[in-house]
ChimeraX commands (.cxc) that place a marker at each C-alpha (Angstrom):
marker #1 position 23.07,-34.77,58.84 radius 0.5
marker #1 position 22.82,-38.23,57.89 radius 0.5
marker #1 position 24.69,-38.76,55.07 radius 0.5
marker #1 position 23.18,-40.79,54.54 radius 0.5
marker #1 position 19.87,-40.71,52.19 radius 0.5
marker #1 position 20.90,-40.15,48.60 radius 0.5
marker #1 position 21.32,-42.82,45.95 radius 0.5
marker #1 position 24.98,-41.94,45.47 radius 0.5
marker #1 position 25.84,-42.52,49.14 radius 0.5
marker #1 position 23.87,-45.77,49.14 radius 0.5
marker #1 position 25.97,-46.98,46.21 radius 0.5
marker #1 position 29.16,-46.06,48.05 radius 0.5
marker #1 position 28.00,-47.95,51.12 radius 0.5
marker #1 position 27.37,-51.06,49.02 radius 0.5
marker #1 position 30.85,-50.76,47.48 radius 0.5
marker #1 position 32.43,-50.43,50.91 radius 0.5
marker #1 position 30.54,-53.46,52.24 radius 0.5
marker #1 position 31.58,-55.54,49.25 radius 0.5
marker #1 position 35.21,-54.47,49.58 radius 0.5
marker #1 position 35.27,-55.13,53.31 radius 0.5
marker #1 position 33.79,-58.60,52.85 radius 0.5
marker #1 position 36.36,-59.43,50.19 radius 0.5
marker #1 position 39.30,-58.33,52.29 radius 0.5
marker #1 position 38.12,-60.14,55.41 radius 0.5
marker #1 position 37.60,-63.28,53.37 radius 0.5
marker #1 position 41.26,-63.42,52.32 radius 0.5
marker #1 position 43.14,-61.71,55.13 radius 0.5
marker #1 position 44.73,-63.68,57.94 radius 0.5
marker #1 position 44.52,-60.49,60.02 radius 0.5
marker #1 position 40.76,-60.92,60.14 radius 0.5
marker #1 position 41.15,-64.19,62.03 radius 0.5
marker #1 position 43.29,-62.60,64.72 radius 0.5
marker #1 position 40.84,-59.70,64.91 radius 0.5
marker #1 position 37.93,-62.08,65.49 radius 0.5
marker #1 position 39.94,-64.00,68.06 radius 0.5
marker #1 position 40.92,-60.85,69.96 radius 0.5
marker #1 position 37.38,-59.55,70.06 radius 0.5
marker #1 position 35.96,-62.85,71.23 radius 0.5
marker #1 position 38.48,-62.95,74.06 radius 0.5
marker #1 position 37.73,-59.36,74.94 radius 0.5
marker #1 position 34.05,-60.10,75.53 radius 0.5
marker #1 position 34.71,-63.26,77.45 radius 0.5
marker #1 position 33.79,-65.71,74.70 radius 0.5
marker #1 position 35.98,-68.22,72.90 radius 0.5
marker #1 position 35.56,-69.74,69.47 radius 0.5
marker #1 position 35.40,-73.56,69.53 radius 0.5
marker #1 position 38.77,-75.00,68.47 radius 0.5
marker #1 position 37.21,-77.02,65.65 radius 0.5
marker #1 position 35.66,-73.89,64.19 radius 0.5
marker #1 position 38.97,-72.02,64.36 radius 0.5
marker #1 position 40.79,-74.95,62.76 radius 0.5
marker #1 position 38.25,-75.25,59.96 radius 0.5
marker #1 position 38.26,-71.48,59.39 radius 0.5
marker #1 position 42.05,-71.44,59.28 radius 0.5
marker #1 position 42.21,-74.31,56.81 radius 0.5
marker #1 position 39.58,-72.87,54.51 radius 0.5
marker #1 position 40.98,-69.34,54.52 radius 0.5
marker #1 position 44.69,-69.92,54.81 radius 0.5
marker #1 position 46.44,-67.65,52.35 radius 0.5
marker #1 position 49.53,-69.91,52.10 radius 0.5
marker #1 position 47.29,-72.87,51.30 radius 0.5
marker #1 position 45.53,-70.88,48.60 radius 0.5
marker #1 position 48.82,-69.78,47.11 radius 0.5
marker #1 position 50.09,-73.37,47.21 radius 0.5
marker #1 position 46.99,-74.61,45.40 radius 0.5
marker #1 position 47.41,-71.85,42.83 radius 0.5
marker #1 position 51.02,-72.82,42.25 radius 0.5
marker #1 position 50.12,-76.48,41.80 radius 0.5
marker #1 position 47.51,-75.59,39.20 radius 0.5
marker #1 position 50.00,-73.50,37.26 radius 0.5
marker #1 position 53.20,-75.56,37.55 radius 0.5
marker #1 position 53.74,-75.42,33.84 radius 0.5
marker #1 position 53.34,-71.62,33.68 radius 0.5
marker #1 position 55.09,-69.88,36.61 radius 0.5
marker #1 position 54.96,-66.50,34.84 radius 0.5
marker #1 position 51.15,-66.63,34.68 radius 0.5
marker #1 position 51.06,-67.66,38.32 radius 0.5
marker #1 position 53.15,-64.67,39.41 radius 0.5
marker #1 position 51.01,-62.31,37.39 radius 0.5
marker #1 position 47.88,-63.64,39.07 radius 0.5
marker #1 position 49.44,-63.21,42.48 radius 0.5
marker #1 position 50.43,-59.62,41.76 radius 0.5
marker #1 position 46.95,-58.94,40.38 radius 0.5
marker #1 position 45.40,-60.21,43.61 radius 0.5
marker #1 position 47.72,-58.04,45.66 radius 0.5
marker #1 position 46.84,-55.02,43.55 radius 0.5
marker #1 position 43.10,-55.61,43.93 radius 0.5
marker #1 position 43.37,-55.93,47.70 radius 0.5
marker #1 position 45.48,-52.79,48.00 radius 0.5
marker #1 position 42.91,-50.91,45.91 radius 0.5
marker #1 position 40.08,-52.23,48.08 radius 0.5
marker #1 position 41.86,-51.17,51.25 radius 0.5
marker #1 position 42.47,-47.71,49.77 radius 0.5
marker #1 position 38.81,-47.30,48.87 radius 0.5
marker #1 position 37.66,-48.28,52.33 radius 0.5
marker #1 position 40.18,-45.99,54.03 radius 0.5
marker #1 position 39.06,-43.08,51.87 radius 0.5
marker #1 position 35.37,-43.69,52.56 radius 0.5
marker #1 position 35.95,-43.97,56.29 radius 0.5
marker #1 position 37.89,-40.70,56.30 radius 0.5
marker #1 position 35.23,-38.91,54.28 radius 0.5
marker #1 position 32.25,-40.26,56.21 radius 0.5
marker #1 position 33.88,-39.30,59.49 radius 0.5
marker #1 position 34.32,-35.72,58.23 radius 0.5
marker #1 position 31.19,-34.32,59.97 radius 0.5
marker #1 position 32.75,-35.32,63.30 radius 0.5
marker #1 position 35.65,-32.90,62.91 radius 0.5
marker #1 position 34.75,-30.62,60.01 radius 0.5
marker #1 position 33.52,-27.04,60.39 radius 0.5
marker #1 position 34.74,-26.82,63.97 radius 0.5
marker #1 position 35.19,-23.06,63.98 radius 0.5
marker #1 position 33.04,-21.08,66.35 radius 0.5
marker #1 position 29.35,-20.51,65.62 radius 0.5
marker #1 position 29.69,-17.13,67.31 radius 0.5
marker #1 position 33.00,-15.49,66.38 radius 0.5
marker #1 position 32.81,-13.50,63.17 radius 0.5
marker #1 position 29.01,-13.49,62.93 radius 0.5
marker #1 position 26.87,-10.35,63.10 radius 0.5
marker #1 position 24.43,-11.80,65.64 radius 0.5
marker #1 position 26.16,-13.10,68.76 radius 0.5
marker #1 position 24.56,-14.38,71.94 radius 0.5
marker #1 position 25.62,-16.44,74.90 radius 0.5
marker #1 position 24.59,-20.06,75.25 radius 0.5
marker #1 position 22.14,-19.07,77.98 radius 0.5
marker #1 position 20.55,-16.43,75.76 radius 0.5
marker #1 position 20.16,-18.86,72.87 radius 0.5
marker #1 position 18.56,-21.45,75.15 radius 0.5
marker #1 position 16.09,-18.86,76.39 radius 0.5
marker #1 position 15.15,-17.83,72.86 radius 0.5
marker #1 position 15.07,-21.20,71.08 radius 0.5
marker #1 position 13.15,-24.39,71.72 radius 0.5
marker #1 position 15.24,-27.41,72.80 radius 0.5
marker #1 position 15.10,-28.87,69.28 radius 0.5
marker #1 position 15.99,-25.56,67.65 radius 0.5
marker #1 position 18.94,-25.13,69.98 radius 0.5
marker #1 position 20.17,-28.68,69.36 radius 0.5
marker #1 position 20.19,-28.13,65.60 radius 0.5
marker #1 position 21.13,-24.48,65.21 radius 0.5
marker #1 position 23.71,-24.19,67.99 radius 0.5
marker #1 position 24.90,-27.79,68.49 radius 0.5
marker #1 position 24.75,-28.93,64.86 radius 0.5
marker #1 position 22.26,-31.73,65.51 radius 0.5
marker #1 position 19.82,-33.36,63.09 radius 0.5
marker #1 position 16.10,-33.95,63.38 radius 0.5
marker #1 position 14.44,-37.24,62.43 radius 0.5
marker #1 position 13.37,-37.57,58.78 radius 0.5
marker #1 position 9.78,-36.50,58.07 radius 0.5
marker #1 position 9.55,-34.85,61.49 radius 0.5
marker #1 position 9.19,-31.20,60.49 radius 0.5
marker #1 position 5.91,-29.74,59.32 radius 0.5
marker #1 position 7.90,-27.81,56.72 radius 0.5
marker #1 position 8.86,-30.98,54.85 radius 0.5
marker #1 position 5.32,-31.13,53.44 radius 0.5
marker #1 position 4.89,-27.36,53.03 radius 0.5
marker #1 position 4.00,-26.38,49.44 radius 0.5
marker #1 position 2.68,-22.83,49.69 radius 0.5
marker #1 position 4.41,-19.85,48.14 radius 0.5
marker #1 position 6.56,-17.91,50.54 radius 0.5
marker #1 position 10.04,-17.65,52.02 radius 0.5
marker #1 position 12.06,-19.50,54.64 radius 0.5
marker #1 position 14.09,-17.65,57.27 radius 0.5
marker #1 position 16.50,-18.61,60.04 radius 0.5
marker #1 position 14.61,-19.54,63.20 radius 0.5
marker #1 position 17.32,-17.88,65.30 radius 0.5
marker #1 position 17.85,-14.49,63.64 radius 0.5
marker #1 position 15.17,-14.26,60.91 radius 0.5
marker #1 position 17.69,-13.98,58.05 radius 0.5
marker #1 position 16.06,-14.92,54.68 radius 0.5
marker #1 position 17.54,-18.23,53.52 radius 0.5
marker #1 position 15.36,-19.91,50.88 radius 0.5
marker #1 position 12.50,-19.19,48.49 radius 0.5
marker #1 position 9.59,-21.56,48.00 radius 0.5
marker #1 position 10.25,-21.59,44.24 radius 0.5
marker #1 position 13.42,-23.60,44.95 radius 0.5
marker #1 position 11.79,-26.12,47.28 radius 0.5
marker #1 position 11.09,-29.67,46.11 radius 0.5
marker #1 position 10.27,-33.07,47.60 radius 0.5
marker #1 position 13.43,-35.17,47.56 radius 0.5
marker #1 position 12.01,-38.17,49.40 radius 0.5
marker #1 position 14.75,-37.93,52.03 radius 0.5
marker #1 position 12.46,-36.72,54.80 radius 0.5
marker #1 position 14.02,-33.26,55.17 radius 0.5
marker #1 position 12.96,-30.00,53.49 radius 0.5
marker #1 position 15.02,-29.76,50.32 radius 0.5
marker #1 position 15.92,-26.81,48.13 radius 0.5
marker #1 position 17.72,-26.44,44.81 radius 0.5
marker #1 position 19.35,-23.15,45.71 radius 0.5
marker #1 position 19.76,-20.75,48.60 radius 0.5
marker #1 position 19.77,-17.00,49.14 radius 0.5
marker #1 position 22.71,-14.81,50.15 radius 0.5
marker #1 position 22.05,-15.57,53.81 radius 0.5
marker #1 position 23.23,-19.18,53.42 radius 0.5
marker #1 position 26.89,-19.91,54.19 radius 0.5
marker #1 position 28.45,-22.98,52.56 radius 0.5
marker #1 position 31.35,-24.80,54.21 radius 0.5
marker #1 position 34.55,-24.57,52.17 radius 0.5
marker #1 position 35.79,-28.10,51.46 radius 0.5
marker #1 position 37.81,-29.75,48.70 radius 0.5
marker #1 position 35.91,-30.89,45.58 radius 0.5
marker #1 position 36.35,-34.58,46.43 radius 0.5
marker #1 position 34.69,-34.18,49.84 radius 0.5
marker #1 position 32.01,-31.88,48.46 radius 0.5
marker #1 position 31.00,-34.46,45.85 radius 0.5
marker #1 position 31.19,-37.47,48.12 radius 0.5
marker #1 position 29.81,-36.36,51.49 radius 0.5
marker #1 position 28.60,-32.81,51.04 radius 0.5
marker #1 position 29.29,-29.58,52.92 radius 0.5
marker #1 position 27.74,-28.02,56.01 radius 0.5
marker #1 position 25.34,-25.11,55.64 radius 0.5
marker #1 position 25.11,-22.29,58.18 radius 0.5
marker #1 position 23.20,-19.07,58.59 radius 0.5
marker #1 position 25.62,-16.37,57.48 radius 0.5
marker #1 position 24.25,-13.96,60.09 radius 0.5
marker #1 position 24.26,-16.00,63.32 radius 0.5
marker #1 position 26.29,-19.11,62.44 radius 0.5
marker #1 position 23.40,-21.46,63.13 radius 0.5
marker #1 position 23.61,-24.94,61.60 radius 0.5
marker #1 position 21.05,-25.46,58.84 radius 0.5
marker #1 position 21.91,-28.78,57.23 radius 0.5
marker #1 position 24.10,-29.94,54.36 radius 0.5
marker #1 position 24.45,-29.41,50.63 radius 0.5
marker #1 position 24.94,-32.33,48.24 radius 0.5
marker #1 position 25.85,-32.32,44.56 radius 0.5
marker #1 position 23.31,-34.93,43.52 radius 0.5
marker #1 position 20.62,-32.62,42.19 radius 0.5
marker #1 position 20.80,-34.34,38.81 radius 0.5
marker #1 position 19.08,-37.35,40.39 radius 0.5
marker #1 position 15.88,-35.38,40.98 radius 0.5
marker #1 position 14.69,-34.91,37.43 radius 0.5
marker #1 position 11.64,-32.71,37.03 radius 0.5
marker #1 position 12.60,-30.56,40.04 radius 0.5
marker #1 position 14.56,-27.30,40.34 radius 0.5
marker #1 position 17.51,-29.35,41.67 radius 0.5
marker #1 position 18.01,-30.95,38.26 radius 0.5
marker #1 position 18.91,-27.53,36.88 radius 0.5
marker #1 position 21.27,-26.46,39.69 radius 0.5
marker #1 position 22.78,-29.88,40.32 radius 0.5
marker #1 position 22.58,-29.22,44.06 radius 0.5
marker #1 position 20.39,-30.38,46.93 radius 0.5
marker #1 position 20.22,-28.25,50.07 radius 0.5
marker #1 position 19.13,-30.78,52.70 radius 0.5
marker #1 position 17.81,-28.67,55.58 radius 0.5
marker #1 position 16.59,-29.40,59.10 radius 0.5
marker #1 position 13.09,-27.99,59.22 radius 0.5
marker #1 position 13.49,-26.94,62.86 radius 0.5
marker #1 position 16.17,-24.46,61.80 radius 0.5
marker #1 position 13.62,-22.57,59.69 radius 0.5
marker #1 position 10.52,-20.42,59.94 radius 0.5
marker #1 position 8.20,-20.31,56.92 radius 0.5
marker #1 position 6.50,-17.04,56.05 radius 0.5
marker #1 position 3.61,-17.46,53.58 radius 0.5
marker #1 position 3.37,-15.04,50.68 radius 0.5
marker #1 position -0.40,-14.67,51.01 radius 0.5
marker #1 position -1.48,-11.82,53.23 radius 0.5
marker #1 position -3.04,-12.66,56.56 radius 0.5
marker #1 position -1.46,-16.11,56.92 radius 0.5
marker #1 position 0.63,-16.83,59.98 radius 0.5
marker #1 position 4.27,-17.88,59.94 radius 0.5
marker #1 position 4.99,-21.57,60.57 radius 0.5
marker #1 position 7.76,-22.76,62.89 radius 0.5
marker #1 position 9.73,-25.68,61.50 radius 0.5
marker #1 position 10.17,-27.34,64.89 radius 0.5
marker #1 position 6.49,-28.34,64.85 radius 0.5
marker #1 position 5.81,-31.98,63.93 radius 0.5
marker #1 position 4.38,-32.86,60.54 radius 0.5
marker #1 position 0.63,-33.30,60.20 radius 0.5
marker #1 position 0.95,-36.30,57.89 radius 0.5
marker #1 position 2.44,-39.51,59.23 radius 0.5
marker #1 position 4.94,-41.43,57.12 radius 0.5
marker #1 position 4.79,-45.21,57.20 radius 0.5
marker link #1:1,2 radius 0.2
marker link #1:2,3 radius 0.2
marker link #1:3,4 radius 0.2
marker link #1:4,5 radius 0.2
marker link #1:5,6 radius 0.2
marker link #1:6,7 radius 0.2
marker link #1:7,8 radius 0.2
marker link #1:8,9 radius 0.2
marker link #1:9,10 radius 0.2
marker link #1:10,11 radius 0.2
marker link #1:11,12 radius 0.2
marker link #1:12,13 radius 0.2
marker link #1:13,14 radius 0.2
marker link #1:14,15 radius 0.2
marker link #1:15,16 radius 0.2
marker link #1:16,17 radius 0.2
marker link #1:17,18 radius 0.2
marker link #1:18,19 radius 0.2
marker link #1:19,20 radius 0.2
marker link #1:20,21 radius 0.2
marker link #1:21,22 radius 0.2
marker link #1:22,23 radius 0.2
marker link #1:23,24 radius 0.2
marker link #1:24,25 radius 0.2
marker link #1:25,26 radius 0.2
marker link #1:26,27 radius 0.2
marker link #1:27,28 radius 0.2
marker link #1:28,29 radius 0.2
marker link #1:29,30 radius 0.2
marker link #1:30,31 radius 0.2
marker link #1:31,32 radius 0.2
marker link #1:32,33 radius 0.2
marker link #1:33,34 radius 0.2
marker link #1:34,35 radius 0.2
marker link #1:35,36 radius 0.2
marker link #1:36,37 radius 0.2
marker link #1:37,38 radius 0.2
marker link #1:38,39 radius 0.2
marker link #1:39,40 radius 0.2
marker link #1:40,41 radius 0.2
marker link #1:41,42 radius 0.2
marker link #1:42,43 radius 0.2
marker link #1:43,44 radius 0.2
marker link #1:44,45 radius 0.2
marker link #1:45,46 radius 0.2
marker link #1:46,47 radius 0.2
marker link #1:47,48 radius 0.2
marker link #1:48,49 radius 0.2
marker link #1:49,50 radius 0.2
marker link #1:50,51 radius 0.2
marker link #1:51,52 radius 0.2
marker link #1:52,53 radius 0.2
marker link #1:53,54 radius 0.2
marker link #1:54,55 radius 0.2
marker link #1:55,56 radius 0.2
marker link #1:56,57 radius 0.2
marker link #1:57,58 radius 0.2
marker link #1:58,59 radius 0.2
marker link #1:59,60 radius 0.2
marker link #1:60,61 radius 0.2
marker link #1:61,62 radius 0.2
marker link #1:62,63 radius 0.2
marker link #1:63,64 radius 0.2
marker link #1:64,65 radius 0.2
marker link #1:65,66 radius 0.2
marker link #1:66,67 radius 0.2
marker link #1:67,68 radius 0.2
marker link #1:68,69 radius 0.2
marker link #1:69,70 radius 0.2
marker link #1:70,71 radius 0.2
marker link #1:71,72 radius 0.2
marker link #1:72,73 radius 0.2
marker link #1:73,74 radius 0.2
marker link #1:74,75 radius 0.2
marker link #1:75,76 radius 0.2
marker link #1:76,77 radius 0.2
marker link #1:77,78 radius 0.2
marker link #1:78,79 radius 0.2
marker link #1:79,80 radius 0.2
marker link #1:80,81 radius 0.2
marker link #1:81,82 radius 0.2
marker link #1:82,83 radius 0.2
marker link #1:83,84 radius 0.2
marker link #1:84,85 radius 0.2
marker link #1:85,86 radius 0.2
marker link #1:86,87 radius 0.2
marker link #1:87,88 radius 0.2
marker link #1:88,89 radius 0.2
marker link #1:89,90 radius 0.2
marker link #1:90,91 radius 0.2
marker link #1:91,92 radius 0.2
marker link #1:92,93 radius 0.2
marker link #1:93,94 radius 0.2
marker link #1:94,95 radius 0.2
marker link #1:95,96 radius 0.2
marker link #1:96,97 radius 0.2
marker link #1:97,98 radius 0.2
marker link #1:98,99 radius 0.2
marker link #1:99,100 radius 0.2
marker link #1:100,101 radius 0.2
marker link #1:101,102 radius 0.2
marker link #1:102,103 radius 0.2
marker link #1:103,104 radius 0.2
marker link #1:104,105 radius 0.2
marker link #1:105,106 radius 0.2
marker link #1:106,107 radius 0.2
marker link #1:107,108 radius 0.2
marker link #1:108,109 radius 0.2
marker link #1:109,110 radius 0.2
marker link #1:110,111 radius 0.2
marker link #1:111,112 radius 0.2
marker link #1:112,113 radius 0.2
marker link #1:113,114 radius 0.2
marker link #1:114,115 radius 0.2
marker link #1:115,116 radius 0.2
marker link #1:116,117 radius 0.2
marker link #1:117,118 radius 0.2
marker link #1:118,119 radius 0.2
marker link #1:119,120 radius 0.2
marker link #1:120,121 radius 0.2
marker link #1:121,122 radius 0.2
marker link #1:122,123 radius 0.2
marker link #1:123,124 radius 0.2
marker link #1:124,125 radius 0.2
marker link #1:125,126 radius 0.2
marker link #1:126,127 radius 0.2
marker link #1:127,128 radius 0.2
marker link #1:128,129 radius 0.2
marker link #1:129,130 radius 0.2
marker link #1:130,131 radius 0.2
marker link #1:131,132 radius 0.2
marker link #1:132,133 radius 0.2
marker link #1:133,134 radius 0.2
marker link #1:134,135 radius 0.2
marker link #1:135,136 radius 0.2
marker link #1:136,137 radius 0.2
marker link #1:137,138 radius 0.2
marker link #1:138,139 radius 0.2
marker link #1:139,140 radius 0.2
marker link #1:140,141 radius 0.2
marker link #1:141,142 radius 0.2
marker link #1:142,143 radius 0.2
marker link #1:143,144 radius 0.2
marker link #1:144,145 radius 0.2
marker link #1:145,146 radius 0.2
marker link #1:146,147 radius 0.2
marker link #1:147,148 radius 0.2
marker link #1:148,149 radius 0.2
marker link #1:149,150 radius 0.2
marker link #1:150,151 radius 0.2
marker link #1:151,152 radius 0.2
marker link #1:152,153 radius 0.2
marker link #1:153,154 radius 0.2
marker link #1:154,155 radius 0.2
marker link #1:155,156 radius 0.2
marker link #1:156,157 radius 0.2
marker link #1:157,158 radius 0.2
marker link #1:158,159 radius 0.2
marker link #1:159,160 radius 0.2
marker link #1:160,161 radius 0.2
marker link #1:161,162 radius 0.2
marker link #1:162,163 radius 0.2
marker link #1:163,164 radius 0.2
marker link #1:164,165 radius 0.2
marker link #1:165,166 radius 0.2
marker link #1:166,167 radius 0.2
marker link #1:167,168 radius 0.2
marker link #1:168,169 radius 0.2
marker link #1:169,170 radius 0.2
marker link #1:170,171 radius 0.2
marker link #1:171,172 radius 0.2
marker link #1:172,173 radius 0.2
marker link #1:173,174 radius 0.2
marker link #1:174,175 radius 0.2
marker link #1:175,176 radius 0.2
marker link #1:176,177 radius 0.2
marker link #1:177,178 radius 0.2
marker link #1:178,179 radius 0.2
marker link #1:179,180 radius 0.2
marker link #1:180,181 radius 0.2
marker link #1:181,182 radius 0.2
marker link #1:182,183 radius 0.2
marker link #1:183,184 radius 0.2
marker link #1:184,185 radius 0.2
marker link #1:185,186 radius 0.2
marker link #1:186,187 radius 0.2
marker link #1:187,188 radius 0.2
marker link #1:188,189 radius 0.2
marker link #1:189,190 radius 0.2
marker link #1:190,191 radius 0.2
marker link #1:191,192 radius 0.2
marker link #1:192,193 radius 0.2
marker link #1:193,194 radius 0.2
marker link #1:194,195 radius 0.2
marker link #1:195,196 radius 0.2
marker link #1:196,197 radius 0.2
marker link #1:197,198 radius 0.2
marker link #1:198,199 radius 0.2
marker link #1:199,200 radius 0.2
marker link #1:200,201 radius 0.2
marker link #1:201,202 radius 0.2
marker link #1:202,203 radius 0.2
marker link #1:203,204 radius 0.2
marker link #1:204,205 radius 0.2
marker link #1:205,206 radius 0.2
marker link #1:206,207 radius 0.2
marker link #1:207,208 radius 0.2
marker link #1:208,209 radius 0.2
marker link #1:209,210 radius 0.2
marker link #1:210,211 radius 0.2
marker link #1:211,212 radius 0.2
marker link #1:212,213 radius 0.2
marker link #1:213,214 radius 0.2
marker link #1:214,215 radius 0.2
marker link #1:215,216 radius 0.2
marker link #1:216,217 radius 0.2
marker link #1:217,218 radius 0.2
marker link #1:218,219 radius 0.2
marker link #1:219,220 radius 0.2
marker link #1:220,221 radius 0.2
marker link #1:221,222 radius 0.2
marker link #1:222,223 radius 0.2
marker link #1:223,224 radius 0.2
marker link #1:224,225 radius 0.2
marker link #1:225,226 radius 0.2
marker link #1:226,227 radius 0.2
marker link #1:227,228 radius 0.2
marker link #1:228,229 radius 0.2
marker link #1:229,230 radius 0.2
marker link #1:230,231 radius 0.2
marker link #1:231,232 radius 0.2
marker link #1:232,233 radius 0.2
marker link #1:233,234 radius 0.2
marker link #1:234,235 radius 0.2
marker link #1:235,236 radius 0.2
marker link #1:236,237 radius 0.2
marker link #1:237,238 radius 0.2
marker link #1:238,239 radius 0.2
marker link #1:239,240 radius 0.2
marker link #1:240,241 radius 0.2
marker link #1:241,242 radius 0.2
marker link #1:242,243 radius 0.2
marker link #1:243,244 radius 0.2
marker link #1:244,245 radius 0.2
marker link #1:245,246 radius 0.2
marker link #1:246,247 radius 0.2
marker link #1:247,248 radius 0.2
marker link #1:248,249 radius 0.2
marker link #1:249,250 radius 0.2
marker link #1:250,251 radius 0.2
marker link #1:251,252 radius 0.2
marker link #1:252,253 radius 0.2
marker link #1:253,254 radius 0.2
marker link #1:254,255 radius 0.2
marker link #1:255,256 radius 0.2
marker link #1:256,257 radius 0.2
marker link #1:257,258 radius 0.2
marker link #1:258,259 radius 0.2
marker link #1:259,260 radius 0.2
marker link #1:260,261 radius 0.2
marker link #1:261,262 radius 0.2
marker link #1:262,263 radius 0.2
marker link #1:263,264 radius 0.2
marker link #1:264,265 radius 0.2
marker link #1:265,266 radius 0.2
marker link #1:266,267 radius 0.2
marker link #1:267,268 radius 0.2
marker link #1:268,269 radius 0.2
marker link #1:269,270 radius 0.2
view
């Protein structure tokens, strides 16, 4: 799921953008990158623009200017140069780490959604049982649009089960409105399987959640529950961000029908 919705990830994105801008502003490699890409798409940068860009961003010219301004103190000049190198190396390391972590959902949790699970069916059988949206999420690991599911706005007492195998997954007492657009819970039941990842990845980009019975994809868990003060998540420190289409809600009150999470929300979000 989009990792994208919490305040912590937004802050990381801003840091990455700032770091990228800084590196491109000082690196001569950026000029060759721009030149290569312009040639690749059949466009060329006007020579005057290239010349002006080169003059304004030339690292040797900057170093020469720095040396002229510190002719009387070469030791200070060297220290400044090493400091700049250290900052740029740190920026490059941060960006590389973020790229690796944010690309994790592409390759993480690749083990079978069938092998090792109690409920096993063929792809054809799942497609016959589930709606197209349910199949996309539960069996293919997809993600619904924010505020799509009718269960995002559900507030009645009851329980939430897997739409594929009916395994109990969440209680309404742990549900809260996170503002992300997906049904959110502070804790899950025994039927929820959490992807095993290292602490760094778990804190930065979360872990995948599956149904422990059928292996169906449910969503992701993030350790930013402390942000949602006044909700159950503040106590657990966790946010289970779930695709509503992967769930079926069963009201606690007698006589009320179950609600499929792949139905669209009644309220429209601007």
